Backbone as JSON, one array per atom type, in Angstrom:
{
  "sequence": "MTEPNVHREITPLTSQDCFLVFDRTKEIFTFPIHFHPEIELNFIENGKYVRRVVGDSLEEIGDLELVLVGSGLVHGWEQHKCTSKKIREVTIQFHNDLFDKNFLGRSIMKPVKDMFGRAAHGILFSEESAKTMAPRIRKVSKLTGIDYFLELQSIFYDLAISRNQRLLSTSTVQLEDFENSDKLKSLYDYIQENYADKITLSEASDLLNMSGVSFNRFMKKRTGKTFVDYLNAVRIGYASQMLVEKDLGISEIAYKCGFNNIAHFNRIFKKNKGDTPSKYREDFSGIKRVL",
  "N": [[-11.87, -8.88, -11.87], [-11.77, -7.28, -8.66], [-14.1, -7.76, -5.9], [-16.81, -5.38, -5.59], [-17.19, -4.28, -3.0], [-14.79, -4.3, -1.76], [-12.07, -2.41, -0.62], [-10.24, -0.24, -2.66], [-7.12, 0.7, -2.3], [-5.33, 3.73, -2.52], [-2.08, 4.17, -2.38], [0.49, 6.07, -0.56], [2.77, 5.98, -2.07], [4.8, 7.34, -4.49], [5.56, 7.79, -8.01], [8.24, 8.35, -8.12], [9.38, 7.14, -5.97], [11.16, 4.49, -4.27], [10.88, 2.61, -2.04], [8.4, 2.5, 0.55], [8.22, 2.73, 4.02], [6.22, 2.02, 6.65], [5.94, 2.44, 10.08], [4.57, 1.66, 13.03], [2.95, 1.7, 16.27], [-0.01, 0.35, 17.43], [-3.41, 0.26, 18.72], [-5.59, -0.95, 17.65], [-6.9, -2.58, 14.73], [-8.28, -0.98, 12.04], [-8.48, -0.47, 9.37], [-10.05, -1.1, 6.24], [-10.58, -4.28, 4.47], [-8.59, -4.65, 1.59], [-7.0, -3.78, -1.58], [-4.18, -3.2, -3.76], [-1.95, -2.06, -6.39], [0.72, -2.16, -5.62], [3.39, -4.14, -4.21], [3.57, -5.72, -1.02], [5.12, -6.05, 2.13], [4.38, -7.27, 5.25], [4.88, -6.96, 8.67], [4.05, -8.09, 11.83], [3.8, -7.82, 15.32], [2.93, -8.83, 18.67], [0.25, -9.24, 18.15], [-1.56, -11.31, 18.66], [-4.29, -13.38, 17.91], [-5.41, -11.58, 16.14], [-7.13, -11.39, 13.02], [-6.15, -12.55, 9.9], [-6.66, -11.73, 6.51], [-6.1, -12.9, 3.38], [-6.52, -13.0, 0.08], [-8.39, -15.86, -0.52], [-7.84, -16.91, 1.92], [-8.26, -17.21, 5.41], [-7.3, -16.59, 8.59], [-6.45, -16.84, 12.1], [-3.81, -15.07, 13.71], [-0.54, -15.47, 15.27], [1.68, -14.37, 17.93], [3.68, -13.24, 16.44], [4.29, -12.42, 13.09], [4.99, -12.61, 9.54], [4.35, -11.52, 6.37], [4.16, -11.62, 2.83], [2.58, -9.86, 0.35], [1.26, -10.04, -2.85], [0.91, -8.08, -5.93], [-2.21, -6.53, -6.34], [-3.6, -8.4, -4.84], [-6.21, -9.18, -2.66], [-6.29, -8.17, 0.73], [-5.85, -7.9, 4.32], [-5.88, -7.04, 7.83], [-7.75, -7.88, 10.61], [-9.21, -6.83, 13.72], [-10.6, -8.74, 15.31], [-10.28, -11.19, 17.74], [-8.25, -10.1, 19.19], [-6.68, -8.61, 22.01], [-4.58, -7.05, 22.64], [-2.92, -3.96, 23.35], [-0.74, -2.84, 22.29], [0.16, -3.23, 19.51], [2.59, -3.9, 17.21], [3.32, -2.78, 14.04], [4.91, -3.07, 11.0], [5.07, -1.99, 7.81], [6.07, -2.53, 4.54], [6.15, -1.16, 1.42], [6.28, -1.35, -2.17], [6.65, -0.52, -5.66], [5.3, -2.7, -8.16], [6.94, -2.97, -10.35], [9.44, -2.24, -9.58], [11.81, -3.78, -9.43], [13.19, -4.53, -12.31], [12.66, -6.68, -15.23], [15.07, -7.45, -16.44], [16.95, -7.15, -14.39], [15.92, -8.92, -12.44], [16.26, -11.18, -13.9], [18.88, -11.96, -13.69], [21.12, -14.48, -12.52], [21.71, -14.55, -9.77], [19.54, -13.33, -8.68], [17.44, -15.03, -8.94], [16.08, -16.48, -6.77], [14.65, -14.34, -5.58], [13.07, -13.43, -7.7], [11.47, -15.71, -8.11], [10.17, -15.75, -5.64], [8.65, -13.36, -5.71], [6.91, -14.1, -7.7], [5.46, -16.17, -6.43], [4.23, -14.64, -4.54], [1.85, -13.78, -5.52], [-0.07, -15.38, -4.47], [0.14, -14.72, -1.86], [2.44, -14.94, 0.78], [3.23, -16.63, 3.69], [5.75, -16.37, 5.96], [7.91, -18.51, 7.88], [7.69, -18.9, 11.48], [10.18, -18.97, 12.64], [11.74, -17.65, 10.68], [10.52, -15.14, 10.8], [11.24, -14.36, 13.41], [14.02, -14.26, 13.12], [14.32, -12.22, 11.21], [13.12, -10.07, 12.45], [14.63, -8.11, 14.13], [16.0, -6.67, 12.13], [13.96, -5.69, 10.51], [12.59, -4.07, 12.31], [14.41, -2.0, 12.55], [14.63, -0.82, 10.06], [13.18, 1.48, 9.27], [14.61, 3.48, 10.37], [16.85, 3.87, 8.91], [18.67, 5.58, 6.27], [19.01, 6.91, 2.91], [21.29, 5.23, 0.72], [21.92, 3.08, 2.35], [19.47, 2.36, 3.41], [18.1, 1.52, 1.09], [19.72, -0.63, 0.18], [19.64, -2.37, 2.37], [16.96, -3.14, 2.4], [16.8, -4.53, -0.02], [18.49, -6.63, 0.66], [17.06, -7.81, 2.75], [14.83, -8.81, 1.35], [16.1, -10.68, -0.29], [17.13, -12.5, 1.62], [14.74, -13.39, 2.75], [13.69, -14.65, 0.52], [15.23, -16.96, 0.25], [14.66, -18.29, 2.52], [13.45, -20.94, 4.69], [10.56, -23.13, 4.78], [8.33, -21.62, 3.85], [4.91, -20.63, 3.32], [2.21, -20.77, 1.1], [-0.69, -18.71, 0.97], [-3.29, -18.01, -0.21], [-5.47, -19.9, -2.26], [-6.16, -19.11, -4.73], [-5.37, -16.68, -7.31], [-5.26, -13.26, -8.54], [-6.33, -11.51, -11.45], [-5.62, -8.57, -12.0], [-6.66, -5.62, -13.51], [-4.37, -3.29, -14.44], [-4.47, -0.16, -13.62], [-2.73, 2.11, -13.37], [-0.57, 1.45, -15.02], [-1.63, 1.09, -17.51], [-1.45, 1.57, -20.96], [-3.34, 3.03, -22.35], [-4.43, 4.7, -20.45], [-2.33, 6.1, -19.46], [-1.67, 8.81, -19.95], [-3.7, 10.14, -18.61], [-3.25, 9.34, -15.95], [-0.67, 10.46, -15.52], [-1.36, 13.13, -15.79], [-3.06, 13.57, -13.59], [-1.26, 13.08, -11.48], [0.47, 15.23, -11.81], [-1.16, 17.42, -11.46], [-2.75, 17.25, -9.2], [-3.04, 18.97, -7.03], [-4.45, 21.09, -7.97], [-7.63, 22.3, -9.27], [-9.41, 19.82, -10.91], [-11.53, 18.96, -13.38], [-14.28, 16.76, -14.23], [-14.89, 16.95, -16.89], [-12.49, 17.9, -18.05], [-10.82, 15.69, -17.55], [-12.14, 13.58, -18.89], [-11.99, 14.5, -21.49], [-9.32, 14.11, -22.08], [-9.21, 11.45, -22.74], [-10.87, 11.38, -24.81], [-13.62, 10.84, -24.34], [-17.11, 10.78, -23.46], [-18.55, 12.32, -20.52], [-20.19, 10.51, -19.07], [-19.52, 7.99, -20.17], [-16.81, 7.94, -19.56], [-16.79, 7.99, -16.73], [-18.01, 5.54, -16.23], [-16.11, 3.87, -17.3], [-13.93, 4.38, -15.59], [-14.97, 3.41, -13.2], [-15.21, 0.7, -13.75], [-12.51, 0.0, -14.1], [-11.2, 0.81, -11.72], [-12.91, 0.58, -9.59], [-13.91, 2.85, -8.55], [-15.52, 6.08, -8.84], [-14.54, 8.84, -10.97], [-14.18, 11.16, -9.4], [-13.95, 10.07, -6.82], [-11.63, 8.56, -7.18], [-9.75, 10.57, -7.79], [-9.82, 12.01, -5.37], [-8.82, 10.02, -3.69], [-6.17, 9.78, -4.61], [-5.26, 12.34, -3.89], [-5.55, 12.16, -1.11], [-3.67, 10.21, -0.62], [-1.25, 11.61, -1.1], [-1.58, 13.53, 0.89], [-1.5, 11.98, 3.24], [1.12, 11.17, 3.18], [2.44, 13.63, 3.53], [1.56, 14.26, 6.1], [3.01, 12.6, 7.8], [5.61, 13.1, 7.12], [6.19, 15.81, 6.95], [6.41, 18.92, 8.73], [3.88, 20.41, 8.84], [0.82, 22.29, 9.16], [-2.46, 20.84, 9.43], [-4.48, 22.07, 7.92], [-2.97, 23.46, 6.02], [-1.77, 21.34, 4.66], [-4.05, 20.14, 3.59], [-4.86, 22.13, 1.78], [-2.62, 22.17, 0.04], [-2.98, 19.78, -1.17], [-5.16, 19.99, -2.77], [-7.62, 20.42, -1.55], [-10.0, 22.7, -0.58], [-11.65, 23.07, 1.52], [-11.66, 22.46, 4.84], [-13.28, 20.84, 6.44], [-14.42, 19.14, 4.56], [-12.11, 17.9, 3.65], [-11.3, 16.52, 6.01], [-13.42, 14.71, 6.23], [-13.26, 13.21, 3.84], [-10.69, 12.17, 4.16], [-10.96, 10.5, 6.44], [-12.76, 8.67, 5.41], [-11.18, 7.39, 3.5], [-8.88, 6.53, 4.9], [-9.65, 5.63, 7.38], [-9.16, 6.92, 9.77], [-8.98, 10.13, 11.45], [-7.15, 12.98, 10.13], [-5.41, 14.02, 12.13], [-5.26, 11.94, 14.02], [-4.18, 9.95, 12.42], [-1.63, 11.02, 11.93], [-0.59, 10.96, 14.53], [-0.46, 8.23, 14.99], [1.7, 7.17, 13.57], [5.01, 6.26, 14.05], [7.2, 6.35, 12.5], [8.3, 6.93, 9.16], [9.84, 6.3, 6.11], [11.24, 7.41, 3.05], [12.42, 6.78, -0.19], [13.84, 8.62, -2.73]],
  "CA": [[-11.84, -7.67, -11.05], [-12.08, -7.55, -7.27], [-15.44, -7.46, -5.51], [-17.01, -3.94, -5.47], [-17.16, -3.8, -1.63], [-13.41, -4.32, -1.28], [-11.49, -1.08, -0.76], [-9.08, -0.1, -3.53], [-6.31, 1.71, -1.65], [-4.33, 4.53, -3.23], [-1.0, 4.31, -1.4], [1.27, 7.31, -0.68], [3.98, 5.72, -2.85], [4.77, 8.05, -5.75], [6.32, 7.16, -9.09], [9.67, 8.6, -7.91], [9.84, 6.43, -4.78], [11.53, 3.07, -4.34], [10.17, 1.91, -0.98], [7.82, 3.21, 1.68], [8.16, 1.91, 5.23], [5.38, 2.52, 7.73], [6.31, 1.78, 11.33], [3.73, 2.25, 14.07], [2.35, 0.89, 17.32], [-1.43, 0.69, 17.41], [-4.26, -0.48, 19.63], [-6.67, -1.64, 16.95], [-6.9, -2.57, 13.27], [-9.54, -0.4, 11.57], [-8.47, -0.25, 7.92], [-10.85, -2.16, 5.61], [-9.95, -5.22, 3.54], [-8.28, -3.78, 0.45], [-5.99, -4.24, -2.53], [-3.47, -2.14, -4.46], [-0.96, -2.65, -7.31], [2.03, -2.28, -4.99], [3.7, -5.33, -3.41], [3.64, -5.29, 0.39], [5.6, -6.95, 3.18], [3.79, -6.83, 6.5], [5.41, -7.57, 9.88], [3.19, -7.77, 12.97], [4.09, -8.49, 16.58], [1.95, -8.57, 19.74], [-1.07, -9.2, 17.54], [-2.18, -12.63, 18.76], [-5.73, -13.48, 17.65], [-5.83, -10.77, 14.99], [-7.48, -12.27, 11.9], [-5.54, -12.17, 8.63], [-7.36, -12.08, 5.29], [-5.29, -12.78, 2.16], [-7.24, -13.76, -0.93], [-9.44, -16.69, 0.07], [-7.32, -17.44, 3.18], [-8.75, -16.51, 6.59], [-6.68, -17.27, 9.72], [-5.97, -16.09, 13.25], [-2.36, -15.04, 13.73], [0.11, -15.6, 16.56], [2.32, -13.16, 18.45], [4.63, -12.7, 15.48], [4.1, -12.95, 11.74], [5.6, -11.89, 8.44], [3.6, -11.92, 5.18], [4.39, -10.89, 1.6], [1.33, -9.82, -0.43], [1.53, -9.65, -4.22], [0.16, -7.0, -6.56], [-3.63, -6.71, -6.6], [-4.2, -9.43, -4.0], [-7.02, -8.65, -1.55], [-5.68, -8.52, 2.02], [-6.12, -7.01, 5.44], [-5.82, -7.62, 9.17], [-8.91, -7.44, 11.38], [-8.98, -6.93, 15.16], [-11.11, -10.07, 15.7], [-10.26, -11.48, 19.18], [-7.02, -9.57, 19.78], [-6.89, -7.65, 23.09], [-3.33, -6.3, 22.86], [-2.99, -2.51, 23.15], [0.54, -2.39, 21.73], [0.44, -4.03, 18.32], [3.64, -3.27, 16.38], [3.12, -3.1, 12.63], [5.84, -2.48, 10.05], [4.62, -2.3, 6.45], [7.0, -2.1, 3.5], [5.47, -1.19, 0.12], [7.08, -0.93, -3.31], [6.0, -0.73, -6.94], [5.49, -4.05, -8.68], [7.96, -2.97, -11.4], [10.68, -1.66, -9.05], [12.88, -4.65, -9.9], [12.79, -4.83, -13.69], [12.85, -8.06, -15.67], [16.49, -7.7, -16.7], [17.62, -7.31, -13.1], [15.45, -10.17, -11.85], [16.7, -12.28, -14.74], [20.24, -12.39, -13.31], [21.06, -15.76, -11.79], [21.73, -14.36, -8.32], [18.24, -12.82, -8.27], [16.38, -16.02, -9.21], [15.21, -16.71, -5.62], [13.75, -13.2, -5.39], [12.11, -13.48, -8.8], [10.52, -16.78, -7.83], [9.37, -15.35, -4.48], [7.66, -12.39, -6.16], [5.89, -14.86, -8.43], [4.62, -16.86, -5.45], [3.52, -13.64, -3.73], [0.51, -13.63, -6.08], [-0.94, -16.12, -3.56], [0.45, -14.34, -0.49], [3.4, -15.86, 1.39], [3.46, -16.55, 5.13], [7.07, -16.88, 6.3], [7.88, -19.3, 9.11], [7.89, -18.16, 12.72], [11.64, -18.86, 12.8], [12.2, -16.58, 9.78], [10.03, -13.87, 11.34], [12.08, -14.01, 14.56], [15.35, -13.91, 12.63], [14.27, -10.96, 10.48], [12.49, -9.02, 13.25], [15.49, -6.98, 14.5], [16.33, -5.87, 10.94], [12.75, -5.0, 10.06], [12.31, -2.99, 13.28], [15.38, -0.9, 12.39], [14.75, -0.34, 8.69], [12.64, 2.83, 9.09], [15.57, 4.46, 10.91], [17.95, 4.01, 7.96], [18.49, 6.6, 5.25], [19.82, 6.86, 1.71], [21.62, 3.97, 0.08], [21.87, 2.03, 3.37], [18.05, 1.98, 3.46], [17.77, 0.8, -0.13], [20.45, -1.9, 0.13], [19.17, -3.27, 3.43], [15.69, -3.71, 1.99], [17.1, -5.56, -1.01], [19.07, -7.76, 1.37], [15.97, -8.46, 3.47], [14.03, -9.59, 0.4], [16.88, -11.85, -0.72], [17.18, -13.48, 2.72], [13.42, -14.0, 2.84], [13.48, -15.51, -0.65], [15.91, -18.25, 0.43], [14.29, -18.84, 3.83], [12.78, -22.23, 4.64], [9.21, -23.33, 5.32], [7.36, -20.63, 3.43], [3.61, -21.23, 3.02], [1.29, -19.96, 0.3], [-1.91, -18.51, 1.73], [-4.52, -18.05, -1.0], [-5.45, -20.93, -3.3], [-6.39, -18.44, -6.02], [-4.71, -15.41, -7.55], [-6.13, -12.3, -9.21], [-5.88, -10.87, -12.68], [-6.05, -7.19, -11.77], [-6.35, -4.66, -14.56], [-3.47, -2.34, -13.82], [-4.86, 1.17, -14.07], [-1.62, 3.04, -13.49], [0.36, 1.1, -16.09], [-2.33, 0.93, -18.77], [-1.01, 2.54, -21.96], [-4.47, 3.88, -22.73], [-4.71, 5.68, -19.41], [-1.08, 6.68, -18.95], [-1.72, 10.28, -20.01], [-4.58, 10.6, -17.53], [-2.54, 9.13, -14.69], [0.37, 11.47, -15.41], [-2.01, 14.43, -15.62], [-3.52, 13.65, -12.21], [-0.09, 13.18, -10.62], [1.07, 16.55, -11.98], [-2.1, 18.51, -11.19], [-3.68, 16.89, -8.13], [-3.22, 20.1, -6.11], [-5.33, 22.06, -8.62], [-8.97, 21.83, -9.61], [-9.48, 18.99, -12.11], [-12.94, 18.65, -13.6], [-14.6, 15.54, -14.96], [-14.83, 17.29, -18.31], [-11.07, 17.93, -18.43], [-10.28, 14.33, -17.51], [-12.74, 12.76, -19.95], [-11.49, 15.0, -22.76], [-8.01, 13.52, -22.32], [-9.41, 10.13, -23.33], [-11.88, 11.54, -25.87], [-14.83, 10.16, -23.92], [-18.13, 11.58, -22.8], [-18.45, 12.22, -19.07], [-20.85, 9.3, -18.61], [-18.7, 6.84, -20.58], [-15.55, 8.0, -18.82], [-17.03, 7.57, -15.35], [-18.29, 4.11, -16.26], [-14.82, 3.24, -17.56], [-13.16, 4.48, -14.35], [-15.58, 2.53, -12.2], [-14.86, -0.66, -14.12], [-11.08, -0.23, -13.94], [-10.66, 1.11, -10.39], [-13.91, 0.42, -8.54], [-14.23, 4.17, -8.05], [-15.81, 7.14, -9.8], [-13.37, 9.69, -11.16], [-14.02, 12.05, -8.24], [-13.43, 9.27, -5.71], [-10.24, 8.2, -7.48], [-8.95, 11.79, -7.63], [-9.71, 12.28, -3.94], [-7.94, 9.01, -3.1], [-4.8, 10.19, -4.93], [-4.96, 13.5, -3.05], [-5.4, 11.69, 0.27], [-2.39, 9.53, -0.58], [-0.22, 12.63, -0.92], [-1.79, 14.17, 2.2], [-1.02, 11.08, 4.3], [2.58, 11.23, 3.14], [2.84, 14.9, 4.13], [1.25, 14.26, 7.53], [4.04, 11.92, 8.57], [6.95, 13.51, 6.71], [6.4, 17.25, 6.99], [5.9, 19.63, 9.9], [2.93, 21.39, 8.34], [-0.5, 22.2, 9.74], [-3.4, 20.02, 8.66], [-5.15, 22.94, 6.94], [-2.02, 23.74, 4.95], [-1.64, 20.1, 3.88], [-5.29, 20.01, 2.83], [-4.8, 23.08, 0.66], [-1.58, 21.74, -0.89], [-3.43, 18.55, -1.85], [-6.33, 20.25, -3.61], [-8.86, 20.57, -0.78], [-10.17, 24.08, -0.12], [-12.55, 23.05, 2.66], [-11.04, 21.55, 5.81], [-14.26, 19.84, 6.88], [-14.51, 18.17, 3.47], [-10.85, 17.15, 3.69], [-11.35, 15.59, 7.14], [-14.41, 13.68, 5.94], [-12.71, 12.33, 2.8], [-9.53, 11.48, 4.72], [-11.42, 9.42, 7.3], [-13.37, 7.67, 4.54], [-10.13, 6.65, 2.81], [-7.84, 5.99, 5.78], [-10.21, 5.06, 8.59], [-8.84, 7.78, 10.9], [-8.87, 11.55, 11.15], [-5.76, 13.33, 9.82], [-4.59, 14.19, 13.34], [-5.02, 10.61, 14.59], [-3.27, 9.27, 11.49], [-0.29, 11.56, 12.2], [-0.16, 10.47, 15.84], [-0.25, 6.78, 14.98], [2.94, 6.75, 12.92], [6.26, 6.61, 14.74], [8.27, 6.52, 11.52], [8.11, 6.59, 7.76], [11.0, 6.7, 5.34], [10.94, 7.38, 1.63], [13.6, 6.91, -1.05], [13.5, 9.31, -3.99]],
  "C": [[-12.28, -8.01, -9.63], [-13.51, -7.14, -6.93], [-15.61, -5.97, -5.23], [-16.89, -3.42, -4.04], [-15.77, -3.85, -1.02], [-12.75, -2.98, -1.6], [-10.25, -1.09, -1.66], [-8.23, 1.03, -2.97], [-5.4, 2.43, -2.64], [-3.22, 4.81, -2.22], [-0.27, 5.64, -1.58], [2.53, 7.16, -1.54], [3.88, 6.41, -4.21], [5.64, 7.34, -6.78], [7.82, 7.37, -8.94], [10.24, 7.79, -6.74], [10.27, 5.01, -5.09], [10.73, 2.27, -3.32], [9.51, 2.92, -0.05], [7.8, 2.25, 2.86], [7.31, 2.64, 6.26], [5.73, 1.74, 8.99], [5.49, 2.42, 12.44], [3.3, 1.21, 15.08], [0.9, 1.32, 17.46], [-2.19, -0.18, 18.39], [-5.28, -1.33, 18.89], [-6.47, -1.55, 15.44], [-8.27, -2.07, 12.8], [-9.61, -0.29, 10.06], [-9.2, -1.4, 7.23], [-10.01, -3.11, 4.76], [-9.78, -4.51, 2.21], [-7.31, -4.47, -0.51], [-5.35, -3.01, -3.16], [-2.43, -2.78, -5.37], [0.4, -2.88, -6.68], [2.17, -3.62, -4.26], [3.95, -4.89, -1.97], [4.17, -6.41, 1.28], [5.08, -6.42, 4.51], [4.31, -7.66, 7.67], [4.54, -7.12, 11.06], [3.66, -8.53, 14.19], [3.13, -8.0, 17.66], [0.54, -8.47, 19.18], [-1.8, -10.54, 17.62], [-3.7, -12.53, 18.7], [-6.27, -12.41, 16.7], [-6.16, -11.74, 13.86], [-6.91, -11.7, 10.6], [-6.42, -12.65, 7.48], [-6.42, -11.84, 4.12], [-5.94, -13.65, 1.09], [-8.37, -14.55, -0.3], [-8.98, -17.36, 1.37], [-7.77, -16.56, 4.35], [-8.23, -17.24, 7.82], [-6.41, -16.31, 10.87], [-4.45, -16.15, 13.27], [-1.85, -15.22, 15.16], [0.72, -14.28, 17.01], [3.23, -12.49, 17.43], [4.34, -13.29, 14.11], [4.68, -12.02, 10.69], [4.99, -12.42, 7.14], [3.96, -11.02, 4.0], [3.13, -11.01, 0.74], [1.64, -9.29, -1.83], [0.61, -8.57, -4.74], [-1.29, -7.38, -6.8], [-4.33, -7.73, -5.73], [-4.95, -8.8, -2.82], [-6.41, -9.11, -0.22], [-6.11, -7.53, 3.1], [-6.01, -7.78, 6.74], [-6.94, -7.01, 9.99], [-8.68, -7.69, 12.86], [-9.42, -8.28, 15.72], [-11.06, -10.24, 17.22], [-9.03, -10.91, 19.89], [-7.34, -8.51, 20.84], [-5.64, -6.82, 23.38], [-3.54, -4.82, 22.55], [-1.71, -1.95, 22.55], [0.93, -3.31, 20.58], [1.46, -3.28, 17.47], [3.43, -3.74, 14.95], [4.14, -2.35, 11.79], [5.42, -2.93, 8.65], [5.59, -1.71, 5.45], [6.29, -2.25, 2.15], [6.44, -0.75, -0.98], [6.34, -1.26, -4.6], [6.3, -2.12, -7.48], [6.5, -4.12, -9.82], [9.28, -2.35, -10.92], [11.9, -2.45, -9.51], [12.52, -5.09, -11.32], [13.2, -6.25, -14.1], [14.32, -8.39, -15.92], [17.26, -7.96, -15.42], [17.22, -8.63, -12.45], [15.9, -11.4, -12.64], [18.12, -12.74, -14.45], [20.16, -13.6, -12.4], [21.0, -15.56, -10.28], [20.37, -13.91, -7.79], [17.11, -13.83, -8.46], [15.5, -16.32, -7.99], [14.21, -15.59, -5.39], [12.67, -13.17, -6.46], [11.03, -14.53, -8.54], [9.61, -16.42, -6.66], [8.28, -14.35, -4.89], [6.55, -13.07, -6.96], [4.93, -15.55, -7.47], [3.77, -15.89, -4.64], [2.13, -13.35, -4.28], [-0.52, -14.36, -5.23], [-0.84, -15.58, -2.12], [1.36, -15.38, 0.13], [3.47, -15.59, 2.89], [4.83, -17.17, 5.41], [7.0, -17.58, 7.66], [8.11, -18.4, 10.32], [9.39, -17.96, 12.98], [12.2, -17.74, 11.92], [11.76, -15.22, 10.31], [10.87, -13.42, 12.53], [13.46, -13.56, 14.12], [15.37, -12.52, 11.99], [13.77, -9.79, 11.32], [13.41, -7.86, 13.61], [15.81, -6.08, 13.3], [15.12, -5.06, 10.47], [12.39, -3.86, 11.01], [13.2, -1.77, 13.06], [15.3, -0.2, 11.05], [14.21, 1.09, 8.51], [13.58, 3.9, 9.63], [16.74, 4.69, 9.96], [17.64, 5.1, 6.93], [19.34, 6.28, 4.03], [20.06, 5.46, 1.2], [21.61, 2.82, 1.07], [20.45, 1.47, 3.47], [17.68, 1.1, 2.27], [18.43, -0.58, -0.16], [19.97, -2.89, 1.19], [17.83, -3.91, 3.05], [15.88, -4.78, 0.91], [17.64, -6.82, -0.34], [18.0, -8.53, 2.14], [15.15, -9.33, 2.53], [14.79, -10.83, -0.08], [16.88, -12.92, 0.37], [15.82, -14.15, 2.93], [13.19, -15.0, 1.71], [14.1, -16.89, -0.46], [15.57, -18.89, 1.78], [13.46, -20.12, 3.66], [11.35, -22.14, 5.17], [8.26, -22.16, 5.05], [6.04, -21.34, 3.1], [2.77, -20.28, 2.2], [-0.06, -19.9, 1.01], [-3.18, -18.69, 0.91], [-4.42, -19.13, -2.08], [-5.62, -20.32, -4.68], [-5.57, -17.17, -6.1], [-5.69, -14.49, -8.25], [-5.49, -11.86, -10.51], [-6.39, -9.43, -12.64], [-5.68, -6.32, -12.96], [-5.55, -3.52, -13.93], [-3.73, -0.94, -14.37], [-3.65, 2.06, -14.33], [-0.71, 2.74, -14.67], [-0.33, 0.83, -17.43], [-1.87, 1.99, -19.76], [-2.12, 3.52, -22.3], [-4.7, 4.99, -21.72], [-3.46, 6.35, -18.84], [-1.12, 8.2, -18.91], [-2.59, 10.84, -18.9], [-3.9, 10.48, -16.18], [-1.48, 10.2, -14.48], [-0.23, 12.85, -15.14], [-2.47, 14.61, -14.18], [-2.34, 13.83, -11.26], [0.52, 14.58, -10.66], [0.16, 17.67, -11.49], [-3.05, 18.25, -10.04], [-3.97, 18.05, -7.17], [-4.17, 21.16, -6.68], [-6.7, 21.47, -8.86], [-8.9, 21.05, -10.92], [-10.93, 18.57, -12.29], [-13.09, 17.32, -14.35], [-14.48, 15.77, -16.46], [-13.39, 17.29, -18.81], [-10.49, 16.52, -18.53], [-10.83, 13.48, -18.65], [-12.26, 13.2, -21.33], [-10.13, 14.4, -23.11], [-8.12, 12.17, -23.01], [-10.46, 10.17, -24.44], [-13.15, 10.75, -25.57], [-15.86, 11.17, -23.42], [-17.99, 11.4, -21.3], [-19.04, 10.94, -18.53], [-20.01, 8.06, -18.94], [-17.4, 6.78, -19.79], [-15.73, 7.53, -17.39], [-17.3, 6.08, -15.26], [-16.98, 3.33, -16.44], [-13.95, 3.25, -16.31], [-13.67, 3.5, -13.31], [-15.19, 1.08, -12.47], [-13.4, -0.95, -13.81], [-10.6, -0.11, -12.49], [-11.63, 0.83, -9.26], [-14.34, 1.73, -7.95], [-14.71, 5.07, -9.18], [-14.56, 7.98, -9.96], [-13.12, 10.57, -9.95], [-13.44, 11.28, -7.05], [-11.97, 8.88, -5.93], [-9.32, 9.41, -7.28], [-8.76, 12.11, -6.15], [-8.78, 11.28, -3.26], [-6.48, 9.31, -3.38], [-4.38, 11.35, -4.04], [-4.73, 13.09, -1.6], [-4.09, 10.92, 0.43], [-1.25, 10.51, -0.36], [-0.35, 13.29, 0.44], [-1.26, 13.29, 3.33], [0.49, 11.06, 4.35], [3.08, 12.5, 3.82], [2.63, 14.91, 5.64], [2.36, 13.62, 8.35], [5.45, 12.36, 8.22], [7.23, 14.98, 6.95], [5.76, 17.88, 8.22], [5.0, 20.77, 9.44], [1.59, 21.2, 9.04], [-1.43, 21.41, 8.83], [-4.11, 20.85, 7.6], [-4.24, 23.23, 5.75], [-1.84, 22.51, 4.05], [-2.88, 19.9, 3.01], [-5.27, 20.9, 1.6], [-3.79, 22.64, -0.39], [-2.01, 20.51, -1.69], [-4.75, 18.73, -2.58], [-7.65, 20.38, -2.88], [-8.95, 22.0, -0.24], [-11.08, 24.19, 1.09], [-12.04, 22.01, 3.65], [-12.0, 20.48, 6.3], [-14.42, 18.74, 5.83], [-13.27, 17.29, 3.45], [-10.88, 16.11, 4.8], [-12.29, 14.42, 6.86], [-13.87, 12.68, 4.91], [-11.52, 11.55, 3.33], [-9.98, 10.29, 5.56], [-12.06, 8.31, 6.48], [-12.31, 6.79, 3.9], [-9.17, 5.93, 3.75], [-8.37, 5.41, 7.09], [-9.95, 5.84, 9.85], [-8.9, 9.23, 10.47], [-7.42, 11.86, 10.81], [-4.88, 13.44, 11.07], [-4.28, 12.85, 13.99], [-4.05, 9.81, 13.72], [-1.84, 9.72, 11.75], [0.25, 11.03, 13.51], [0.23, 9.0, 15.81], [1.11, 6.35, 14.45], [4.15, 7.23, 13.7], [7.39, 6.81, 13.74], [7.83, 6.18, 10.13], [9.31, 7.11, 7.0], [10.68, 6.55, 3.86], [12.24, 7.56, 0.85], [13.17, 7.56, -2.35], [14.42, 8.86, -5.13]]
}
């Protein structure tokens, strides 16, 4: 299990989504070092001297970089010595089971299958590959529908066969997968269906036939969070998605995501995302979602 002080991010990616693409220009990296079950491709330009953390790898980056981070691998980018005020960051996230074993087992998909396997260490693509892929990655958040889906598959294939890839972390992780655990599937589904309503610890623990104390201890071991913190993180994930996709007021979004107190919502949002809801909304120039 990952160290307790490492942030376990609950991403806005829902079970119905294929890919999420975040595209923004920022002045500073503030999000803590973290991990999540989703696989992530991160493209950064104008970020010279930012420090990249992937597993046990710690390096300063150049003006352009492209990294694939596997499921559960600790990662993050820290401001460090970077003075740029226009850092472009495009992050592509997808579920670790989006491409099922049968599909990846086809001969044409072998390079992609092998790449996803190597991503357990984190993959730094060459500067040449990053330059070649940059125009396509910059445009991907502007695509819609099947064009969006097919272009992302094409990007992953082209990256898989690219030259001079480098593994970053010498070690990998064996992350207990909370969302896909058979034992906790009913609880996960219940939270996804009812996050907008009041969910008590008693209701949640009853689903697993546990006492409140045993249940909270179990949650902490599996997720690094108490049940309340995990529930709030799920709600904040949905709220962050609404902030960039929907033209709704912040108070309305808070209410739709199960928060009845706006001050409490703002406090929990900043704790989870590192920014206020309004600043988070301002920071994103584009996000696309496939249902």
